N, C-alpha and C positions, 0 to 999 in steps of 0.2 A: 646501405647495403642491408636489404629484408630481412627478418626471420624466416627462416624456410619450415614452414608448417607442416609438411609430410616428416621432415627431420624432426622435429619437436615432437611429434606424434608420436613417431616411432620410438624414440628414446623412452614419451612417457609410458608407452603400451612395456615396455623392453621392463623396464623398474616396478612396473603397477601390481605385479605378483610378491615381490617383497616388500611395496611400499610400506603398507601397515605397520609391520612391526617394528621399522625402521622410522616411522613419523611420532617418534614419542612427544618433542617438540610444537607440532601442530595438535595432537588431539590434548595437551597442559593448556594452550593456548584457546581453543575452542573451549575445554570446558569454564574457562575464567567467562568467556565470553557469556557462553550460556549463564553461568551462574547471576552476570549482571543483568540479563533480560528480567530477571526477577523485579526490578524496579519500574520496569516499563511495562508501562497499562495500555498500549496501543497493540493491535493486532491488525496484523497484515493481511490484504487480499490476497497477494501473489509476496513468494520468496525465491528470490533466486540467488542460490548458492554455487558462485563461480570457484572453479576448482576444486569441484566436491568431493576428487578424491574417491576413497574407499566408501564414501556416505557414512563417516562416522558423527556426523553433527543431523544428517537426515531426520533421524528416528529422535532425535531430541528435538529438533524442532517441529517436526509434525504434532508431537505428544504436546509441547507446550502451544501450539495452532492448530488444533484440529479441522477447524474449519478453512484453515487457507490452504491455499493451492502452491505445493512445493515444485519446483524446476532444481534440478541438481545437474551443473553443468561440468565437464573435463575434457580435455583435449584427449584421455587414455580412454576406451572404449573397454578395458577388462577393471 
């Protein structure tokens, strides 16, 4: 039995409005990952942010890699 993408998307969309306030752990992990990028000297041509959610990481990545093409994907459109 597979995952019903429409049901998953509908669930994500229902939660999208309040997700950012409840995503403390996601923001904490994202901050640690962004801090770790300070030692990496490579600059990607393209960045793919799967599960981008409320775009918390996007401004940080765009600032760090201004010449890279950023793509943020998420099930939720909100």
